[in-house]
C-alpha positions, -999 to +999 in steps of 0.1 A: +000+000+000+011+035-009+017+061+019+005+096+010+011+129+028-019+141+047-023+169+022-024+145-007-048+123+011-070+152+019-071+162-018-080+126-027-108+126-002-120+159-016-121+144-050-141+115-037-166+135-016-171+164-040-168+150-075-162+113-079-173+090-051-168+061-075-131+067-073-133+049-039-161+026-049-187+044-027-220+062-031-231+095-014-266+100-002-287+129-014-271+152+013-235+143+003-229+119+032-207+088+029-204+060+054-170+064+071-162+027+071-171+023+034-149+054+026-119+040+044-123+005+028-128+021-006-097+042-003-078+011+008-090-007-024-072+020-044-040+009-028-036+039-005-031+037+033-058+051+056-075+043+088-100+060+110-074+078+131-058+093+100-092+103+085-101+120+118-067+138+118-072+150+082-107+163+090-095+180+122-064+197+107-076+206+073-068+243+070-099+248+047-122+228+070-135+210+039-152+181+057-177+174+085-186+143+104-221+136+117-225+136+155-213+100+160-187+101+133-203+073+112-208+096+082-186+122+065-192+148+038-176+177+021-189+210+033-191+226-001-175+226-036-195+197-051-198+192-088-223+165-083-259+174-072-262+170-034-281+190-009-259+198+021-286+217+038-274+252+032-296+279+046-301+312+028-283+340+046-278+377+041-242+383+031-220+412+043-219+442+020-187+431+004-172+397-004-142+387-025-134+362-052-099+350-062-091+339-097-062+340-122-054+369-145-058+347-175-095+343-167-103+379-161-114+389-197-139+361-198-152+369-162-155+406-171-177+396-201-198+368-186-196+373-149-186+347-123-201+313-130-198+281-109-181+263-138-179+227-128-193+233-093-228+240-080-220+275-067-195+304-071-173+305-040-167+339-023-146+348+007-150+374+034-115+388+030-091+398+002-062+376+016-082+344+012-093+354-023-057+361-034-046+327-020-073+310-040-063+329-071-026+318-067-037+282-073-046+290-109-018+314-119-011+351-114-037+360-088-065+386-093-089+396-065-124+408-073-145+429-048-181+417-049-209+440-040-228+412-023-251+435-003-264+451-036-268+416-051-288+404-021-310+435-022-316+428-059-328+393-051-297+372-053-296+342-029-265+336-008-255+307+015-228+304+041-212+269+042-200+253+075-164+263+068-172+300+062-173+301+024-200+322+009-219+306-020-241+320-048-252+308-082-237+336-103-222+371-100-230+395-129-202+418-140-221+449-127-216+436-092-178+434-091-146+453-096-110+442-097-088+450-068-052+460-075-030+437-054 
């Protein structure tokens, strides 16, 4: 069996719980939950080393707080970021006046034309601070941060959700609601 770093294992778990449960031979329920024992066994079937203690450590120490257990830790799910249709029970919330989105400079022209779209995900992800947005943008190239006028969007009828790990989610951001921040 192959030993992976915790970071690599966390990314693999993210792939499973957000996009491809079949990669670990499991199924998610309609709310995105997977049985912990089946997830562990499925990951082992791929040739990777994991046990309950390692899974709990990954969930506890994940800097993005991507995952949640149910109360008795028999089920696990990703908090947000799914590309497959699941209902994680997000509740509509009023956002702060301003939120931020990080992307790469190479995508800016398209975003300025078409707005922010969820692309392969269910929602556009927004952060409450510029720093987080810049860090997200760095993952895709030269970072660009956008200031989102979320309060105006909300007053105009746009729905927002706040995930368990503090990421703000919405279906789309029209170009009239954002501006580039010079970083």
